[in-house]
Biopython code that builds the backbone (N, CA, C, O; Angstrom):
import numpy as np
from Bio.PDB.StructureBuilder import StructureBuilder

atoms = [
    (1, "MET", "N", (-16.578, 18.556, -19.725)),
    (1, "MET", "CA", (-15.164, 18.253, -19.605)),
    (1, "MET", "C", (-14.687, 17.631, -20.920)),
    (1, "MET", "O", (-15.313, 16.713, -21.448)),
    (2, "ASN", "N", (-13.597, 18.134, -21.425)),
    (2, "ASN", "CA", (-13.098, 17.595, -22.682)),
    (2, "ASN", "C", (-12.150, 16.426, -22.429)),
    (2, "ASN", "O", (-11.758, 16.157, -21.293)),
    (3, "ILE", "N", (-11.798, 15.752, -23.489)),
    (3, "ILE", "CA", (-10.986, 14.534, -23.396)),
    (3, "ILE", "C", (-9.596, 14.825, -22.837)),
    (3, "ILE", "O", (-9.033, 13.992, -22.127)),
    (4, "MET", "N", (-9.041, 15.984, -23.143)),
    (4, "MET", "CA", (-7.709, 16.338, -22.639)),
    (4, "MET", "C", (-7.728, 16.507, -21.120)),
    (4, "MET", "O", (-6.802, 16.077, -20.433)),
    (5, "GLN", "N", (-8.773, 17.125, -20.603)),
    (5, "GLN", "CA", (-8.891, 17.282, -19.155)),
    (5, "GLN", "C", (-9.043, 15.915, -18.479)),
    (5, "GLN", "O", (-8.470, 15.675, -17.417)),
    (6, "MET", "N", (-9.811, 15.031, -19.098)),
    (6, "MET", "CA", (-10.005, 13.692, -18.542)),
    (6, "MET", "C", (-8.691, 12.922, -18.536)),
    (6, "MET", "O", (-8.384, 12.229, -17.566)),
    (7, "MET", "N", (-7.917, 13.037, -19.603)),
    (7, "MET", "CA", (-6.628, 12.363, -19.687)),
    (7, "MET", "C", (-5.672, 12.897, -18.605)),
    (7, "MET", "O", (-4.952, 12.131, -17.965)),
    (8, "LYS", "N", (-5.681, 14.197, -18.422)),
    (8, "LYS", "CA", (-4.826, 14.814, -17.419)),
    (8, "LYS", "C", (-5.207, 14.343, -16.014)),
    (8, "LYS", "O", (-4.339, 14.065, -15.187)),
    (9, "GLN", "N", (-6.515, 14.257, -15.756)),
    (9, "GLN", "CA", (-6.982, 13.764, -14.455)),
    (9, "GLN", "C", (-6.591, 12.304, -14.254)),
    (9, "GLN", "O", (-6.181, 11.916, -13.160)),
    (10, "ALA", "N", (-6.715, 11.499, -15.295)),
    (10, "ALA", "CA", (-6.361, 10.080, -15.210)),
    (10, "ALA", "C", (-4.873, 9.922, -14.924)),
    (10, "ALA", "O", (-4.487, 9.073, -14.120)),
    (11, "GLN", "N", (-4.036, 10.726, -15.570)),
    (11, "GLN", "CA", (-2.598, 10.673, -15.326)),
    (11, "GLN", "C", (-2.277, 11.079, -13.886)),
    (11, "GLN", "O", (-1.425, 10.475, -13.235)),
    (12, "GLY", "N", (-2.965, 12.101, -13.405)),
    (12, "GLY", "CA", (-2.765, 12.546, -12.022)),
    (12, "GLY", "C", (-3.161, 11.462, -11.032)),
    (12, "GLY", "O", (-2.474, 11.237, -10.036)),
    (13, "LEU", "N", (-4.269, 10.795, -11.312)),
    (13, "LEU", "CA", (-4.731, 9.712, -10.445)),
    (13, "LEU", "C", (-3.751, 8.545, -10.465)),
    (13, "LEU", "O", (-3.463, 7.959, -9.421)),
    (14, "GLN", "N", (-3.240, 8.207, -11.642)),
    (14, "GLN", "CA", (-2.272, 7.115, -11.753)),
    (14, "GLN", "C", (-1.006, 7.446, -10.969)),
    (14, "GLN", "O", (-0.450, 6.570, -10.306)),
    (15, "LYS", "N", (-0.546, 8.681, -11.033)),
    (15, "LYS", "CA", (0.645, 9.111, -10.293)),
    (15, "LYS", "C", (0.390, 9.007, -8.797)),
    (15, "LYS", "O", (1.256, 8.535, -8.061)),
    (16, "ARG", "N", (-0.781, 9.438, -8.331)),
    (16, "ARG", "CA", (-1.102, 9.350, -6.899)),
    (16, "ARG", "C", (-1.168, 7.899, -6.449)),
    (16, "ARG", "O", (-0.727, 7.573, -5.346)),
    (17, "LEU", "N", (-1.717, 7.018, -7.295)),
    (17, "LEU", "CA", (-1.769, 5.596, -6.963)),
    (17, "LEU", "C", (-0.371, 5.009, -6.832)),
    (17, "LEU", "O", (-0.096, 4.256, -5.897)),
    (18, "GLN", "N", (0.508, 5.349, -7.760)),
    (18, "GLN", "CA", (1.884, 4.855, -7.713)),
    (18, "GLN", "C", (2.608, 5.373, -6.471)),
    (18, "GLN", "O", (3.330, 4.623, -5.814)),
    (19, "ASP", "N", (2.417, 6.648, -6.149)),
    (19, "ASP", "CA", (3.044, 7.229, -4.965)),
    (19, "ASP", "C", (2.540, 6.548, -3.692)),
    (19, "ASP", "O", (3.320, 6.269, -2.781)),
    (20, "THR", "N", (1.241, 6.283, -3.635)),
    (20, "THR", "CA", (0.661, 5.626, -2.472)),
    (20, "THR", "C", (1.175, 4.201, -2.339)),
    (20, "THR", "O", (1.446, 3.745, -1.228)),
    (21, "GLN", "N", (1.313, 3.488, -3.457)),
    (21, "GLN", "CA", (1.853, 2.130, -3.414)),
    (21, "GLN", "C", (3.290, 2.128, -2.894)),
    (21, "GLN", "O", (3.658, 1.252, -2.112)),
    (22, "LYS", "N", (4.097, 3.085, -3.313)),
    (22, "LYS", "CA", (5.480, 3.194, -2.828)),
    (22, "LYS", "C", (5.493, 3.495, -1.329)),
    (22, "LYS", "O", (6.276, 2.919, -0.574)),
    (23, "GLU", "N", (4.620, 4.398, -0.920)),
    (23, "GLU", "CA", (4.531, 4.768, 0.494)),
    (23, "GLU", "C", (4.135, 3.560, 1.350)),
    (23, "GLU", "O", (4.710, 3.331, 2.414)),
    (24, "LEU", "N", (3.151, 2.794, 0.878)),
    (24, "LEU", "CA", (2.717, 1.609, 1.616)),
    (24, "LEU", "C", (3.813, 0.553, 1.678)),
    (24, "LEU", "O", (3.985, -0.101, 2.707)),
    (25, "ALA", "N", (4.557, 0.379, 0.588)),
    (25, "ALA", "CA", (5.637, -0.609, 0.555)),
    (25, "ALA", "C", (6.743, -0.246, 1.548)),
    (25, "ALA", "O", (7.437, -1.132, 2.048)),
    (26, "ALA", "N", (6.914, 1.038, 1.836)),
    (26, "ALA", "CA", (7.969, 1.486, 2.744)),
    (26, "ALA", "C", (7.571, 1.368, 4.223)),
    (26, "ALA", "O", (8.436, 1.401, 5.097)),
    (27, "LEU", "N", (6.292, 1.232, 4.503)),
    (27, "LEU", "CA", (5.840, 1.114, 5.893)),
    (27, "LEU", "C", (6.246, -0.218, 6.493)),
    (27, "LEU", "O", (6.369, -1.217, 5.785)),
    (28, "GLU", "N", (6.454, -0.227, 7.795)),
    (28, "GLU", "CA", (6.665, -1.470, 8.530)),
    (28, "GLU", "C", (5.645, -1.523, 9.649)),
    (28, "GLU", "O", (5.601, -0.638, 10.504)),
    (29, "ILE", "N", (4.828, -2.561, 9.640)),
    (29, "ILE", "CA", (3.766, -2.726, 10.625)),
    (29, "ILE", "C", (4.010, -4.046, 11.338)),
    (29, "ILE", "O", (4.159, -5.089, 10.702)),
    (30, "THR", "N", (4.050, -3.991, 12.673)),
    (30, "THR", "CA", (4.370, -5.177, 13.456)),
    (30, "THR", "C", (3.182, -5.587, 14.312)),
    (30, "THR", "O", (2.525, -4.761, 14.945)),
    (31, "GLY", "N", (2.930, -6.886, 14.309)),
    (31, "GLY", "CA", (1.936, -7.470, 15.201)),
    (31, "GLY", "C", (2.645, -8.439, 16.116)),
    (31, "GLY", "O", (3.679, -9.005, 15.761)),
    (32, "GLU", "N", (2.079, -8.629, 17.305)),
    (32, "GLU", "CA", (2.720, -9.557, 18.230)),
    (32, "GLU", "C", (1.686, -10.388, 18.961)),
    (32, "GLU", "O", (0.514, -10.027, 19.070)),
    (33, "ALA", "N", (2.175, -11.525, 19.463)),
    (33, "ALA", "CA", (1.318, -12.443, 20.211)),
    (33, "ALA", "C", (2.088, -12.955, 21.423)),
    (33, "ALA", "O", (3.309, -12.827, 21.510)),
    (34, "ALA", "N", (1.348, -13.531, 22.340)),
    (34, "ALA", "CA", (1.936, -14.132, 23.547)),
    (34, "ALA", "C", (2.842, -13.144, 24.278)),
    (34, "ALA", "O", (3.988, -13.450, 24.605)),
    (35, "ASN", "N", (2.300, -11.956, 24.524)),
    (35, "ASN", "CA", (3.046, -10.913, 25.249)),
    (35, "ASN", "C", (4.402, -10.604, 24.627)),
    (35, "ASN", "O", (5.381, -10.389, 25.342)),
    (36, "GLY", "N", (4.462, -10.582, 23.303)),
    (36, "GLY", "CA", (5.690, -10.221, 22.587)),
    (36, "GLY", "C", (6.623, -11.375, 22.300)),
    (36, "GLY", "O", (7.716, -11.164, 21.774)),
    (37, "ALA", "N", (6.219, -12.593, 22.632)),
    (37, "ALA", "CA", (7.078, -13.754, 22.370)),
    (37, "ALA", "C", (7.242, -13.999, 20.879)),
    (37, "ALA", "O", (8.259, -14.538, 20.442)),
    (38, "VAL", "N", (6.239, -13.603, 20.096)),
    (38, "VAL", "CA", (6.280, -13.743, 18.639)),
    (38, "VAL", "C", (5.909, -12.389, 18.040)),
    (38, "VAL", "O", (4.860, -11.828, 18.356)),
    (39, "LYS", "N", (6.773, -11.874, 17.177)),
    (39, "LYS", "CA", (6.515, -10.607, 16.488)),
    (39, "LYS", "C", (6.666, -10.826, 14.988)),
    (39, "LYS", "O", (7.646, -11.410, 14.526)),
    (40, "VAL", "N", (5.679, -10.347, 14.238)),
    (40, "VAL", "CA", (5.682, -10.463, 12.782)),
    (40, "VAL", "C", (5.591, -9.058, 12.195)),
    (40, "VAL", "O", (4.789, -8.235, 12.636)),
    (41, "THR", "N", (6.425, -8.803, 11.196)),
    (41, "THR", "CA", (6.430, -7.497, 10.553)),
    (41, "THR", "C", (6.060, -7.654, 9.079)),
    (41, "THR", "O", (6.575, -8.522, 8.375)),
    (42, "CYS", "N", (5.147, -6.782, 8.635)),
    (42, "CYS", "CA", (4.719, -6.717, 7.231)),
    (42, "CYS", "C", (4.893, -5.285, 6.754)),
    (42, "CYS", "O", (5.050, -4.363, 7.555)),
    (43, "ASP", "N", (4.862, -5.110, 5.427)),
    (43, "ASP", "CA", (4.837, -3.750, 4.913)),
    (43, "ASP", "C", (3.378, -3.304, 4.825)),
    (43, "ASP", "O", (2.472, -4.069, 5.154)),
    (44, "GLY", "N", (3.158, -2.095, 4.390)),
    (44, "GLY", "CA", (1.811, -1.543, 4.323)),
    (44, "GLY", "C", (0.933, -2.184, 3.266)),
    (44, "GLY", "O", (-0.265, -1.908, 3.208)),
    (45, "GLN", "N", (1.511, -3.036, 2.428)),
    (45, "GLN", "CA", (0.740, -3.762, 1.428)),
    (45, "GLN", "C", (0.441, -5.183, 1.897)),
    (45, "GLN", "O", (-0.128, -5.985, 1.157)),
    (46, "GLY", "N", (0.831, -5.485, 3.141)),
    (46, "GLY", "CA", (0.589, -6.810, 3.694)),
    (46, "GLY", "C", (1.625, -7.846, 3.332)),
    (46, "GLY", "O", (1.446, -9.026, 3.632)),
    (47, "LYS", "N", (2.710, -7.432, 2.690)),
    (47, "LYS", "CA", (3.779, -8.366, 2.340)),
    (47, "LYS", "C", (4.622, -8.654, 3.569)),
    (47, "LYS", "O", (5.085, -7.741, 4.253)),
    (48, "PHE", "N", (4.814, -9.942, 3.838)),
    (48, "PHE", "CA", (5.572, -10.386, 4.997)),
    (48, "PHE", "C", (7.033, -9.969, 4.882)),
    (48, "PHE", "O", (7.647, -10.101, 3.823)),
    (49, "LYS", "N", (7.585, -9.458, 5.996)),
    (49, "LYS", "CA", (8.989, -9.035, 5.997)),
    (49, "LYS", "C", (9.828, -9.865, 6.953)),
    (49, "LYS", "O", (10.912, -10.314, 6.580)),
    (50, "SER", "N", (9.354, -10.085, 8.188)),
    (50, "SER", "CA", (10.180, -10.828, 9.137)),
    (50, "SER", "C", (9.355, -11.364, 10.301)),
    (50, "SER", "O", (8.219, -10.955, 10.539)),
    (51, "ILE", "N", (9.980, -12.300, 11.017)),
    (51, "ILE", "CA", (9.409, -12.844, 12.246)),
    (51, "ILE", "C", (10.519, -12.860, 13.290)),
    (51, "ILE", "O", (11.675, -13.144, 12.976)),
    (52, "LYS", "N", (10.162, -12.555, 14.524)),
    (52, "LYS", "CA", (11.097, -12.607, 15.636)),
    (52, "LYS", "C", (10.468, -13.450, 16.737)),
    (52, "LYS", "O", (9.319, -13.240, 17.124)),
    (53, "LEU", "N", (11.245, -14.408, 17.231)),
    (53, "LEU", "CA", (10.804, -15.311, 18.284)),
    (53, "LEU", "C", (11.676, -15.126, 19.515)),
    (53, "LEU", "O", (12.859, -14.802, 19.411)),
    (54, "THR", "N", (11.081, -15.334, 20.676)),
    (54, "THR", "CA", (11.874, -15.356, 21.904)),
    (54, "THR", "C", (12.064, -16.809, 22.311)),
    (54, "THR", "O", (11.353, -17.693, 21.835)),
    (55, "ALA", "N", (13.011, -17.046, 23.178)),
    (55, "ALA", "CA", (13.246, -18.399, 23.690)),
    (55, "ALA", "C", (11.999, -18.921, 24.408)),
    (55, "ALA", "O", (11.725, -20.121, 24.374)),
    (56, "GLU", "N", (11.248, -18.040, 25.051)),
    (56, "GLU", "CA", (10.024, -18.428, 25.753)),
    (56, "GLU", "C", (8.967, -18.958, 24.785)),
    (56, "GLU", "O", (8.161, -19.814, 25.149)),
    (57, "ALA", "N", (8.973, -18.451, 23.561)),
    (57, "ALA", "CA", (8.006, -18.929, 22.563)),
    (57, "ALA", "C", (8.349, -20.344, 22.118)),
    (57, "ALA", "O", (7.457, -21.114, 21.759)),
    (58, "ILE", "N", (9.611, -20.687, 22.138)),
    (58, "ILE", "CA", (10.064, -21.991, 21.672)),
    (58, "ILE", "C", (9.987, -23.036, 22.786)),
    (58, "ILE", "O", (9.530, -24.157, 22.565)),
    (59, "ASN", "N", (10.435, -22.662, 23.976)),
    (59, "ASN", "CA", (10.400, -23.597, 25.099)),
    (59, "ASN", "C", (10.012, -22.841, 26.377)),
    (59, "ASN", "O", (10.878, -22.420, 27.144)),
    (60, "PRO", "N", (8.709, -22.677, 26.593)),
    (60, "PRO", "CA", (8.269, -21.901, 27.755)),
    (60, "PRO", "C", (8.672, -22.531, 29.094)),
    (60, "PRO", "O", (8.812, -21.827, 30.094)),
    (61, "GLU", "N", (8.856, -23.846, 29.111)),
    (61, "GLU", "CA", (9.229, -24.542, 30.341)),
    (61, "GLU", "C", (10.683, -24.267, 30.739)),
    (61, "GLU", "O", (11.013, -24.203, 31.923)),
    (62, "ASN", "N", (11.549, -24.105, 29.722)),
    (62, "ASN", "CA", (12.971, -23.915, 29.988)),
    (62, "ASN", "C", (13.589, -23.031, 28.903)),
    (62, "ASN", "O", (14.361, -23.514, 28.075)),
    (63, "PRO", "N", (13.252, -21.734, 28.905)),
    (63, "PRO", "CA", (13.747, -20.855, 27.835)),
    (63, "PRO", "C", (15.267, -20.762, 27.776)),
    (63, "PRO", "O", (15.822, -20.507, 26.707)),
    (64, "SER", "N", (15.936, -20.958, 28.876)),
    (64, "SER", "CA", (17.404, -20.851, 28.874)),
    (64, "SER", "C", (18.066, -21.992, 28.101)),
    (64, "SER", "O", (19.255, -21.925, 27.788)),
    (65, "SER", "N", (17.297, -23.040, 27.793)),
    (65, "SER", "CA", (17.856, -24.158, 27.027)),
    (65, "SER", "C", (17.879, -23.890, 25.525)),
    (65, "SER", "O", (18.433, -24.685, 24.766)),
    (66, "VAL", "N", (17.290, -22.794, 25.093)),
    (66, "VAL", "CA", (17.190, -22.468, 23.669)),
    (66, "VAL", "C", (18.277, -21.464, 23.320)),
    (66, "VAL", "O", (18.306, -20.357, 23.857)),
    (67, "ASP", "N", (19.167, -21.852, 22.421)),
    (67, "ASP", "CA", (20.250, -20.932, 22.043)),
    (67, "ASP", "C", (19.821, -20.024, 20.888)),
    (67, "ASP", "O", (18.840, -20.289, 20.195)),
    (68, "SER", "N", (20.579, -18.956, 20.705)),
    (68, "SER", "CA", (20.228, -17.952, 19.689)),
    (68, "SER", "C", (20.304, -18.508, 18.276)),
    (68, "SER", "O", (19.559, -18.064, 17.402)),
    (69, "ASP", "N", (21.187, -19.468, 18.032)),
    (69, "ASP", "CA", (21.275, -20.083, 16.699)),
    (69, "ASP", "C", (19.982, -20.832, 16.360)),
    (69, "ASP", "O", (19.512, -20.785, 15.223)),
    (70, "THR", "N", (19.419, -21.514, 17.343)),
    (70, "THR", "CA", (18.162, -22.233, 17.132)),
    (70, "THR", "C", (17.042, -21.257, 16.819)),
    (70, "THR", "O", (16.240, -21.490, 15.915)),
    (71, "ILE", "N", (16.991, -20.165, 17.568)),
    (71, "ILE", "CA", (15.965, -19.140, 17.331)),
    (71, "ILE", "C", (16.107, -18.584, 15.920)),
    (71, "ILE", "O", (15.121, -18.475, 15.191)),
    (72, "GLU", "N", (17.328, -18.235, 15.535)),
    (72, "GLU", "CA", (17.567, -17.672, 14.200)),
    (72, "GLU", "C", (17.200, -18.666, 13.102)),
    (72, "GLU", "O", (16.622, -18.282, 12.085)),
    (73, "MET", "N", (17.535, -19.941, 13.302)),
    (73, "MET", "CA", (17.206, -20.965, 12.312)),
    (73, "MET", "C", (15.685, -21.093, 12.161)),
    (73, "MET", "O", (15.180, -21.173, 11.041)),
    (74, "LEU", "N", (14.964, -21.113, 13.272)),
    (74, "LEU", "CA", (13.504, -21.202, 13.209)),
    (74, "LEU", "C", (12.900, -19.966, 12.532)),
    (74, "LEU", "O", (11.976, -20.086, 11.727)),
    (75, "GLU", "N", (13.416, -18.800, 12.856)),
    (75, "GLU", "CA", (12.935, -17.567, 12.216)),
    (75, "GLU", "C", (13.135, -17.640, 10.704)),
    (75, "GLU", "O", (12.241, -17.273, 9.942)),
    (76, "ASP", "N", (14.304, -18.111, 10.268)),
    (76, "ASP", "CA", (14.603, -18.228, 8.831)),
    (76, "ASP", "C", (13.681, -19.235, 8.150)),
    (76, "ASP", "O", (13.169, -18.974, 7.061)),
    (77, "ILE", "N", (13.469, -20.393, 8.793)),
    (77, "ILE", "CA", (12.607, -21.426, 8.205)),
    (77, "ILE", "C", (11.170, -20.930, 8.082)),
    (77, "ILE", "O", (10.528, -21.124, 7.050)),
    (78, "ILE", "N", (10.669, -20.290, 9.134)),
    (78, "ILE", "CA", (9.294, -19.779, 9.113)),
    (78, "ILE", "C", (9.160, -18.666, 8.072)),
    (78, "ILE", "O", (8.175, -18.610, 7.335)),
    (79, "THR", "N", (10.166, -17.776, 8.018)),
    (79, "THR", "CA", (10.155, -16.696, 7.026)),
    (79, "THR", "C", (10.115, -17.260, 5.608)),
    (79, "THR", "O", (9.359, -16.780, 4.764)),
    (80, "SER", "N", (10.923, -18.269, 5.354)),
    (80, "SER", "CA", (10.951, -18.898, 4.035)),
    (80, "SER", "C", (9.599, -19.511, 3.677)),
    (80, "SER", "O", (9.115, -19.333, 2.559)),
    (81, "ALA", "N", (8.993, -20.224, 4.610)),
    (81, "ALA", "CA", (7.697, -20.859, 4.346)),
    (81, "ALA", "C", (6.607, -19.821, 4.089)),
    (81, "ALA", "O", (5.792, -19.984, 3.182)),
    (82, "ILE", "N", (6.594, -18.760, 4.884)),
    (82, "ILE", "CA", (5.580, -17.716, 4.691)),
    (82, "ILE", "C", (5.766, -17.028, 3.351)),
    (82, "ILE", "O", (4.793, -16.790, 2.635)),
    (83, "ASN", "N", (7.012, -16.706, 3.001)),
    (83, "ASN", "CA", (7.260, -16.053, 1.709)),
    (83, "ASN", "C", (6.894, -16.957, 0.541)),
    (83, "ASN", "O", (6.364, -16.484, -0.464)),
    (84, "GLN", "N", (7.169, -18.244, 0.661)),
    (84, "GLN", "CA", (6.807, -19.182, -0.402)),
    (84, "GLN", "C", (5.287, -19.236, -0.571)),
    (84, "GLN", "O", (4.783, -19.196, -1.693)),
    (85, "ALA", "N", (4.572, -19.325, 0.531)),
    (85, "ALA", "CA", (3.105, -19.352, 0.458)),
    (85, "ALA", "C", (2.561, -18.043, -0.103)),
    (85, "ALA", "O", (1.632, -18.050, -0.911)),
    (86, "SER", "N", (3.133, -16.926, 0.318)),
    (86, "SER", "CA", (2.690, -15.619, -0.163)),
    (86, "SER", "C", (2.935, -15.472, -1.661)),
    (86, "SER", "O", (2.077, -14.963, -2.382)),
    (87, "ASN", "N", (4.099, -15.914, -2.135)),
    (87, "ASN", "CA", (4.400, -15.846, -3.565)),
    (87, "ASN", "C", (3.446, -16.718, -4.375)),
    (87, "ASN", "O", (2.988, -16.317, -5.445)),
    (88, "LYS", "N", (3.149, -17.906, -3.864)),
    (88, "LYS", "CA", (2.200, -18.790, -4.549)),
    (88, "LYS", "C", (0.811, -18.158, -4.598)),
    (88, "LYS", "O", (0.123, -18.227, -5.617)),
    (89, "ALA", "N", (0.405, -17.539, -3.483)),
    (89, "ALA", "CA", (-0.906, -16.885, -3.445)),
    (89, "ALA", "C", (-0.968, -15.723, -4.431)),
    (89, "ALA", "O", (-1.972, -15.545, -5.120)),
    (90, "SER", "N", (0.107, -14.929, -4.501)),
    (90, "SER", "CA", (0.154, -13.801, -5.441)),
    (90, "SER", "C", (0.087, -14.285, -6.884)),
    (90, "SER", "O", (-0.618, -13.701, -7.707)),
    (91, "LYS", "N", (0.819, -15.351, -7.190)),
    (91, "LYS", "CA", (0.814, -15.911, -8.551)),
    (91, "LYS", "C", (-0.569, -16.438, -8.903)),
    (91, "LYS", "O", (-1.048, -16.226, -10.017)),
    (92, "THR", "N", (-1.208, -17.117, -7.970)),
    (92, "THR", "CA", (-2.564, -17.629, -8.204)),
    (92, "THR", "C", (-3.531, -16.480, -8.446)),
    (92, "THR", "O", (-4.351, -16.541, -9.363)),
    (93, "MET", "N", (-3.441, -15.421, -7.620)),
    (93, "MET", "CA", (-4.323, -14.267, -7.788)),
    (93, "MET", "C", (-4.073, -13.606, -9.141)),
    (93, "MET", "O", (-5.017, -13.231, -9.838)),
    (94, "GLU", "N", (-2.811, -13.465, -9.508)),
    (94, "GLU", "CA", (-2.461, -12.865, -10.798)),
    (94, "GLU", "C", (-3.052, -13.680, -11.953)),
    (94, "GLU", "O", (-3.630, -13.117, -12.883)),
    (95, "ASP", "N", (-2.905, -15.000, -11.892)),
    (95, "ASP", "CA", (-3.438, -15.869, -12.945)),
    (95, "ASP", "C", (-4.953, -15.754, -13.040)),
    (95, "ASP", "O", (-5.509, -15.684, -14.137)),
    (96, "LYS", "N", (-5.613, -15.736, -11.902)),
    (96, "LYS", "CA", (-7.082, -15.635, -11.900)),
    (96, "LYS", "C", (-7.543, -14.280, -12.443)),
    (96, "LYS", "O", (-8.530, -14.207, -13.175)),
    (97, "MET", "N", (-6.826, -13.205, -12.084)),
    (97, "MET", "CA", (-7.202, -11.878, -12.566)),
    (97, "MET", "C", (-6.957, -11.763, -14.070)),
    (97, "MET", "O", (-7.728, -11.112, -14.774)),
    (98, "LYS", "N", (-5.890, -12.390, -14.563)),
    (98, "LYS", "CA", (-5.637, -12.383, -16.006)),
    (98, "LYS", "C", (-6.766, -13.099, -16.739)),
    (98, "LYS", "O", (-7.166, -12.685, -17.827)),
    (99, "ALA", "N", (-7.273, -14.165, -16.146)),
    (99, "ALA", "CA", (-8.377, -14.903, -16.764)),
    (99, "ALA", "C", (-9.624, -14.020, -16.829)),
    (99, "ALA", "O", (-10.367, -14.057, -17.809)),
    (100, "VAL", "N", (-9.846, -13.232, -15.785)),
    (100, "VAL", "CA", (-11.025, -12.356, -15.741)),
    (100, "VAL", "C", (-10.884, -11.190, -16.711)),
    (100, "VAL", "O", (-11.840, -10.824, -17.394)),
    (101, "THR", "N", (-9.671, -10.601, -16.769)),
    (101, "THR", "CA", (-9.471, -9.406, -17.598)),
    (101, "THR", "C", (-9.021, -9.738, -19.009)),
    (101, "THR", "O", (-8.849, -8.836, -19.830)),
    (102, "GLY", "N", (-8.828, -11.017, -19.306)),
    (102, "GLY", "CA", (-8.359, -11.406, -20.628)),
    (102, "GLY", "C", (-6.929, -10.984, -20.878)),
    (102, "GLY", "O", (-6.528, -10.803, -22.028)),
    (103, "GLY", "N", (-6.146, -10.823, -19.808)),
    (103, "GLY", "CA", (-4.737, -10.448, -19.947)),
    (103, "GLY", "C", (-4.515, -8.962, -20.122)),
    (103, "GLY", "O", (-3.378, -8.523, -20.295)),
    (104, "ILE", "N", (-5.594, -8.171, -20.078)),
    (104, "ILE", "CA", (-5.461, -6.716, -20.228)),
    (104, "ILE", "C", (-4.898, -6.146, -18.933)),
    (104, "ILE", "O", (-5.386, -6.456, -17.846)),
    (105, "ASN", "N", (-3.872, -5.314, -19.052)),
    (105, "ASN", "CA", (-3.281, -4.677, -17.876)),
    (105, "ASN", "C", (-4.127, -3.473, -17.505)),
    (105, "ASN", "O", (-4.162, -2.482, -18.235)),
    (106, "ILE", "N", (-4.808, -3.557, -16.375)),
    (106, "ILE", "CA", (-5.660, -2.465, -15.911)),
    (106, "ILE", "C", (-4.900, -1.700, -14.830)),
    (106, "ILE", "O", (-4.574, -2.273, -13.791)),
    (107, "PRO", "N", (-4.611, -0.411, -15.056)),
    (107, "PRO", "CA", (-3.871, 0.377, -14.062)),
    (107, "PRO", "C", (-4.556, 0.333, -12.704)),
    (107, "PRO", "O", (-5.780, 0.429, -12.609)),
    (108, "GLY", "N", (-3.747, 0.185, -11.647)),
    (108, "GLY", "CA", (-4.292, 0.119, -10.306)),
    (108, "GLY", "C", (-4.625, -1.289, -9.851)),
    (108, "GLY", "O", (-4.887, -1.506, -8.668)),
    (109, "LEU", "N", (-4.622, -2.248, -10.762)),
    (109, "LEU", "CA", (-4.890, -3.648, -10.414)),
    (109, "LEU", "C", (-3.619, -4.467, -10.567)),
    (109, "LEU", "O", (-3.617, -5.530, -11.186)),
    (110, "ASN", "N", (-2.545, -3.956, -9.996)),
    (110, "ASN", "CA", (-1.259, -4.657, -10.081)),
    (110, "ASN", "C", (-1.199, -5.693, -8.977)),
    (110, "ASN", "O", (-1.315, -5.359, -7.798)),
    (111, "PHE", "N", (-1.018, -6.961, -9.358)),
    (111, "PHE", "CA", (-0.940, -8.047, -8.377)),
    (111, "PHE", "C", (0.406, -8.701, -8.455)),
    (111, "PHE", "O", (0.679, -9.643, -7.710)),
]
sb = StructureBuilder()
sb.init_structure("model")
sb.init_model(0)
sb.init_chain("A")
sb.init_seg("    ")
for serial, (resi, resn, name, xyz) in enumerate(atoms, 1):
    if name == "N":
        sb.init_residue(resn, " ", resi, " ")
    sb.init_atom(name, np.array(xyz, "f"), 0.0, 1.0, " ", f" {name:<3s}", serial, name[0])
structure = sb.get_structure()
């Protein structure tokens, strides 16, 4: 195999990787707990997208006492905290990988 064929294969592989990353980012995957009282949605790359709570998840003894504004506020606060933690984790991983690779950008290792 000559160098031109290898370069062409590498470009094809890089394109497939980029396409797969886009496809995964577009997916929505939902997990739930407590018989659907809590639902969390992530994309195909594991990035957190949203959380949905029911009144029963907040006050199982008296769900009718929980108004929709309270539920929405809790969802927003939890979403913010999860995104903040996720961003910090991504930054830490990026910093550690840069230390390992000496700052060299290696295709396919995008963090």
